[in-house]
C-alpha positions in Angstrom: -8.2 14.5 45.4 -7.7 11.9 48.0 -5.5 8.8 47.9 -7.9 7.1 45.4 -10.8 8.1 43.2 -13.1 6.4 40.8 -15.5 7.5 38.0 -18.2 5.6 36.2 -18.8 8.1 33.4 -18.5 7.1 29.7 -21.7 5.5 28.3 -21.3 2.3 30.3 -17.7 1.8 29.1 -16.4 0.7 32.4 -15.2 2.5 35.6 -12.1 4.5 36.2 -9.9 3.8 39.3 -6.9 6.0 39.9 -4.6 6.7 42.9 -3.1 10.1 43.4 0.7 10.2 43.6 1.0 13.9 44.4 3.9 16.1 43.2 6.8 14.1 41.8 10.4 15.3 41.4 12.7 13.1 39.3 15.7 13.3 36.9 14.8 14.5 33.5 14.8 11.9 30.7 15.2 14.6 28.1 18.2 16.7 29.3 19.6 13.7 31.3 20.0 15.9 34.4 21.7 14.5 37.4 19.4 16.4 39.7 15.6 16.1 40.3 14.8 18.9 37.9 11.7 17.4 36.4 8.4 18.5 38.2 5.1 16.9 37.6 1.9 15.7 39.3 1.2 11.9 39.1 -1.6 9.4 39.1 -1.5 5.7 39.1 -4.3 4.3 37.0 -5.5 0.7 37.7 -8.4 1.2 35.3 -9.2 4.1 33.0 -12.0 4.6 30.5 -11.3 6.1 27.1 -13.6 9.0 27.9 -11.9 9.9 31.2 -8.4 9.7 29.6 -9.7 11.9 26.8 -10.7 14.5 29.5 -7.3 14.2 31.2 -5.5 14.5 27.9 -7.4 17.7 27.0 -6.1 19.1 30.4 -2.5 18.4 29.7 -2.0 14.9 31.1 -0.1 12.1 29.5 0.6 8.5 30.3 3.6 6.2 30.5 2.2 2.7 30.8 -0.2 2.9 33.7 1.4 6.0 35.2 -0.3 9.3 34.3 1.5 12.6 34.8 1.0 16.3 34.2 4.2 18.4 34.0 4.4 21.6 36.1 5.2 23.8 33.1 6.4 26.8 35.1 8.9 24.7 37.2 10.1 21.7 35.2 13.4 21.9 33.3 12.0 20.7 30.0 8.4 21.7 29.4 6.6 19.4 26.9 3.8 20.7 24.7 1.1 18.7 23.0 0.9 19.2 19.2 -2.8 19.1 18.3 -4.0 18.7 14.7 -7.6 18.6 13.4 -7.5 15.8 10.9 -10.0 17.4 8.5 -7.8 20.5 8.3 -4.6 18.6 7.6 -2.8 19.6 4.3 0.6 17.9 3.7 3.5 20.3 3.6 5.9 20.4 0.7 8.4 18.5 2.8 5.9 15.8 3.8 4.7 15.4 0.2 8.3 15.0 -0.9 8.9 12.4 1.8 5.8 10.5 0.7 7.1 10.5 -2.9 10.5 9.3 -1.7 8.8 6.5 0.2 6.8 5.5 -2.9 9.9 5.5 -5.0 11.6 3.3 -2.4 8.6 0.9 -2.5 8.7 1.0 -6.3 12.5 0.5 -6.3 12.8 3.5 -8.6 15.7 6.0 -8.7 15.4 9.6 -9.8 17.3 12.8 -9.5 16.4 13.2 -5.8 17.8 9.8 -4.9 21.0 10.6 -6.9 21.4 13.7 -4.7 21.0 11.5 -1.6 24.0 9.5 -2.7 26.2 12.5 -1.7 25.1 11.9 1.9 26.9 8.8 3.2 25.0 8.8 6.5 21.6 8.3 4.7 20.6 4.8 5.7 17.5 5.2 3.4 19.9 5.7 0.4 21.9 2.6 1.5 18.8 0.5 1.6 17.7 1.7 -1.8 21.0 1.0 -3.3 21.3 -2.4 -1.9 17.9 -3.6 -3.1 17.5 -1.8 -6.4 18.5 -3.6 -9.6 17.9 -3.1 -13.4 16.4 -5.5 -15.9 19.4 -7.3 -17.5 20.2 -7.1 -21.2 22.4 -9.5 -23.1 25.1 -6.8 -23.6 25.0 -5.7 -20.0 24.3 -2.1 -21.1 21.2 -0.1 -20.9 19.7 1.8 -23.9 18.0 5.0 -23.1 14.2 5.1 -23.6 13.0 6.2 -27.1 16.0 4.8 -29.0 15.6 2.7 -32.1 16.6 -0.4 -30.1 13.8 0.1 -27.5 11.3 1.1 -30.1 11.9 -2.1 -31.9 11.6 -4.1 -28.7 8.3 -2.4 -28.0 7.1 -3.4 -31.5 8.1 -7.0 -30.9 6.3 -7.0 -27.6 3.1 -5.6 -29.1 3.1 -8.4 -31.6 3.8 -10.9 -28.8 0.8 -9.7 -26.9 -1.3 -9.8 -30.1 -0.3 -13.4 -30.6 -1.3 -14.3 -27.0 -4.7 -12.7 -27.5 -5.2 -14.5 -30.8 -4.4 -17.8 -29.1 -7.0 -17.0 -26.4 -9.6 -16.1 -29.1 -9.0 -19.4 -30.9 -9.3 -21.3 -27.6 -12.6 -19.6 -26.7 -14.1 -20.2 -30.1 -12.8 -23.8 -30.1 -14.5 -24.4 -26.7 -17.8 -23.0 -27.9 -17.6 -19.9 -25.7 -18.6 -17.7 -28.6 -20.8 -18.4 -31.7 -18.8 -19.2 -34.8 -18.1 -16.5 -37.4 -16.8 -16.9 -41.0 -13.5 -15.0 -40.3 -11.9 -14.2 -36.9 -10.5 -10.7 -36.5 -6.8 -10.3 -35.6 -5.9 -8.6 -32.4 -4.2 -5.3 -32.3 -2.4 -4.0 -29.2 -1.6 -0.4 -28.5 0.6 1.3 -26.0 -1.2 3.5 -23.5 0.3 7.0 -23.3 0.1 9.2 -20.3 -2.6 11.5 -21.7 -4.9 8.5 -22.1 -4.2 7.3 -18.6 -5.1 10.7 -17.2 -8.2 10.8 -19.3 -9.5 7.5 -18.2 -8.1 8.0 -14.6 -6.0 4.8 -14.7 -2.8 4.0 -12.8 0.7 4.1 -14.2 0.7 0.3 -14.2 -1.5 0.2 -17.3 0.8 -0.1 -20.2 -1.0 -1.8 -23.1 -4.6 -2.2 -24.2 -6.6 -3.9 -27.0 -10.1 -3.3 -28.3 -10.4 -6.7 -30.0 -13.5 -7.6 -28.0 -15.5 -4.9 -29.8 -14.4 -6.3 -33.2 -15.4 -9.8 -32.2 -18.8 -8.7 -30.9 -19.4 -6.8 -34.2 -18.3 -9.8 -36.3 -20.8 -12.1 -34.4 -23.6 -9.6 -34.8 -22.9 -9.2 -38.5 -22.9 -13.0 -38.8 -26.3 -13.2 -37.2 -27.8 -10.5 -39.4 -26.6 -12.4 -42.5 -28.0 -15.7 -41.2 -31.5 -14.3 -40.3 -33.8 -13.5 -43.2 -35.6 -10.1 -42.7 -39.0 -11.6 -43.5 -38.7 -14.0 -40.6 -37.8 -11.4 -37.9 -40.9 -11.6 -35.7 -41.2 -10.2 -32.1 -40.2 -13.5 -30.5 -37.1 -13.8 -32.7 -36.1 -10.2 -31.8 -36.4 -11.1 -28.1 -34.2 -14.1 -28.7 -31.7 -11.9 -30.6 -31.6 -9.5 -27.7 -30.8 -12.3 -25.3 -28.0 -13.6 -27.5 -26.6 -10.1 -27.9 -26.1 -9.6 -24.2 -24.0 -12.8 -24.2 -21.6 -11.5 -26.8 -21.2 -7.9 -25.6 -17.7 -6.6 -25.7 -17.6 -6.6 -21.9 -18.5 -10.3 -21.7 -16.0 -11.2 -24.5 -13.2 -9.3 -22.8 -13.8 -11.0 -19.5 -13.7 -14.5 -21.1 -10.6 -13.6 -23.0 -8.8 -12.3 -19.9 -9.8 -15.4 -18.0 -8.6 -17.7 -20.8 -5.2 -15.9 -21.0 -4.7 -16.1 -17.2 -5.6 -19.8 -17.2 -3.0 -20.3 -20.0 -0.3 -18.8 -17.8 -0.8 -15.2 -18.6 1.8 -12.8 -19.8 5.1 -12.8 -17.7 5.4 -9.6 -15.8 1.8 -8.5 -16.5 -1.7 -8.8 -15.1 -4.4 -9.1 -17.7 -7.7 -7.5 -16.9 -11.0 -6.8 -18.7 -12.3 -3.2 -18.3 -15.5 -2.0 -20.1 -14.8 -4.3 -23.1 -11.1 -3.6 -23.3 -8.3 -6.0 -22.6 -5.8 -4.1 -20.4 -2.3 -5.2 -19.5 -0.9 -3.9 -16.1 2.7 -4.2 -15.3 3.7 -6.0 -12.2 7.4 -4.9 -12.4 8.9 -1.7 -11.3 10.2 -0.5 -14.6 8.5 -0.1 -18.0 11.3 0.9 -20.4 12.6 -2.7 -21.0 9.8 -5.1 -20.8 10.9 -7.3 -23.7 13.6 -9.8 -22.8 16.6 -10.4 -25.0 16.2 -14.1 -25.5 13.1 -14.0 -27.7 13.3 -16.4 -30.5 11.5 -15.0 -33.6 10.2 -16.6 -36.7 9.0 -14.4 -39.5 5.3 -14.9 -40.4 3.4 -13.7 -43.4 1.5 -11.1 -41.4 4.5 -9.0 -40.9 4.8 -9.7 -37.2 7.0 -12.3 -35.8 5.8 -15.2 -33.8 7.6 -15.5 -30.5 8.7 -18.5 -28.6 8.9 -17.5 -24.9 10.0 -20.9 -23.8 13.4 -19.7 -22.7 12.3 -16.3 -21.4 14.1 -15.0 -18.3 11.0 -14.4 -16.1 13.1 -13.4 -13.0 13.5 -9.9 -14.4 9.8 -9.6 -15.4 8.2 -11.0 -12.3 10.1 -8.9 -9.8 7.5 -7.2 -7.7 7.4 -3.9 -5.9 8.0 -3.7 -2.2 4.7 -3.9 -0.3 4.0 -1.5 2.6 1.5 -2.9 5.1 0.1 -1.2 8.2 -1.5 -3.4 10.8 -3.4 -2.3 13.9 -3.2 -4.7 16.9 -4.3 -4.3 20.5 -1.4 -3.5 22.9 0.3 -6.7 23.8 3.9 -8.0 24.1 5.5 -9.1 20.8 9.1 -10.5 20.8 9.7 -9.1 17.3 8.5 -5.6 18.4 10.7 -5.8 21.5 13.8 -6.7 19.4 13.2 -3.7 17.2 12.6 -1.5 20.2 15.8 -2.6 21.9 18.0 -1.9 18.8 16.3 1.5 18.4 16.8 2.5 22.1 20.5 1.5 22.0 21.4 3.1 18.7 19.2 6.2 18.8 19.0 7.0 22.6 22.2 5.3 23.7 20.5 3.3 26.4 22.9 0.8 27.9 20.4 -1.7 29.3 17.0 -2.3 27.7 14.9 -5.1 29.4 11.6 -6.7 28.5 10.1 -5.5 31.8 11.0 -1.8 31.1 9.5 -2.2 27.6 6.3 -3.7 28.9 5.9 -1.1 31.6 6.5 1.7 29.1 4.7 0.7 25.9 2.6 -2.5 26.5 0.9 -2.0 29.9 -2.2 0.2 29.6 -5.0 1.1 32.0 -7.4 2.1 29.2 -10.4 -0.2 29.0 -10.9 -1.6 25.5 -14.2 -0.7 23.9 -15.2 -3.0 21.0 -16.8 -1.5 17.9 -20.6 -1.4 18.0 -23.3 -0.7 15.4 -25.2 1.1 18.2 -22.5 3.6 18.9 -21.1 5.6 16.0 -18.5 7.2 18.2 -16.5 4.0 18.3 -14.3 3.4 15.3 -14.0 0.0 13.5 -10.9 -0.9 15.5 -12.5 0.0 18.8 -11.3 2.4 21.6 -8.2 1.6 23.6 -4.4 1.2 23.2 -2.9 -0.2 20.0 0.3 -0.9 18.3 0.5 0.3 14.6 2.9 -2.1 12.9 4.6 -1.0 9.7 5.8 -3.9 7.5 7.7 -3.9 4.2 7.4 -7.2 2.4 6.3 -8.8 5.6 9.3 -7.5 7.7 8.6 -5.3 10.7 10.3 -1.9 10.1 8.4 0.4 12.6 5.9 0.5 15.4 3.7 3.4 16.5 2.1 3.1 19.9 -1.2 5.0 19.9 -4.3 5.4 22.0 -7.6 5.6 20.1 -9.9 7.8 22.1 -13.5 9.2 21.5 -12.2 12.5 20.0 -8.7 11.9 18.9 -5.8 9.6 18.1 -3.0 10.1 20.7 0.4 9.2 19.4 2.5 7.9 22.3 5.8 6.6 20.9 7.4 5.5 17.6 10.4 3.3 17.0 11.8 2.0 13.8 14.5 0.0 12.1 17.7 1.9 11.2 17.4 0.4 7.7 15.3 3.5 6.9 16.2 7.1 7.8 14.3 8.3 10.8 12.6 11.5 9.4 11.2 9.4 6.5 9.3 7.1 8.8 8.3 9.8 11.2 6.8 11.8 8.3 5.1 8.8 6.8 3.5 7.8 10.1 2.3 11.3 10.7 0.6 11.5 7.3 -0.9 8.0 7.7 -2.4 9.0 11.1 
């Protein structure tokens, strides 16, 4: 190869322009040798198509910013080998599956036996972060009753009655507003707790805790009222068509949707999301614990129906509305971001013991790229939705940047270039999570 070379292959995706740097000897960044013990062949890329970089990558080349290099494996002090994985063949190992579960528990702010074991390791920053941010729903006594005790069972019963009262209020509001045809007697709502077997059967998430089938009872009551009002002798074909139209308006599905909407407009249930699903009213928890959903400061007044009417005016909603941590992954084109640089600087100093970390060195290493961006196109199915080129994968928890993965999206692979993270989370956790996400 001469001093410079160019290529225009790649389906009209631009032209490659590289300059040969020849053999390069330098100190090794891995073993920190004082001599020029690292041997490689170098190219300086002014422009590089994704297709051409794919070909170079398949032949053992890598890039650092705009500099491309291929280690001389037989001579260099620290040979580097590319780990290749066919995505369709990927099966998480037991360790990776365990790490993913740990990450999910961290996001859910849930402790279990594994996290208790981690408390024996004082150097685990993951454990420290979990301990600092996890909390329990408070009780008036300051003590926690184990699940399944009489105290908690009574609270569950009280909460079921409270949900039933909320549904009855929504029913009265809908009938009062003329949403449903009048009936001689309104059915009373009954709420049931959803057990794990039922969740598995209907393929629902663990967030589903309570459900009610009141919509089916209301629909049946309305239809029965219609049948009593209509005389059989007068049921002609036109009347039957009209009956069919009205029936569709009072189906359990429609009734459940209107009840859910009415309850949400009325303020909903603290700590829960009310949804209609195939005629059922489902209550999904928005908090990270389900054993103590009934607050202590419920004022009760005994009613004739056996349940107690609840006044939730003084409810402590802080414990009920506490949400899970949210993990978000954003893909952005390679560009300088001050927040990313601040995270990178802390990482390099703490993990790699770098004394000086400048913006210029960061830009040269992880921001500058010669790869020509290829936007997504409906005419080319080889281009993914994000396009081809260099990207920064940002990992955020509750909107805070905790890790960045620098990757190249190429025609036949995703090439992982670098990963840096906050020390709030233990390193192997984020490395494993990012690997699985890729």
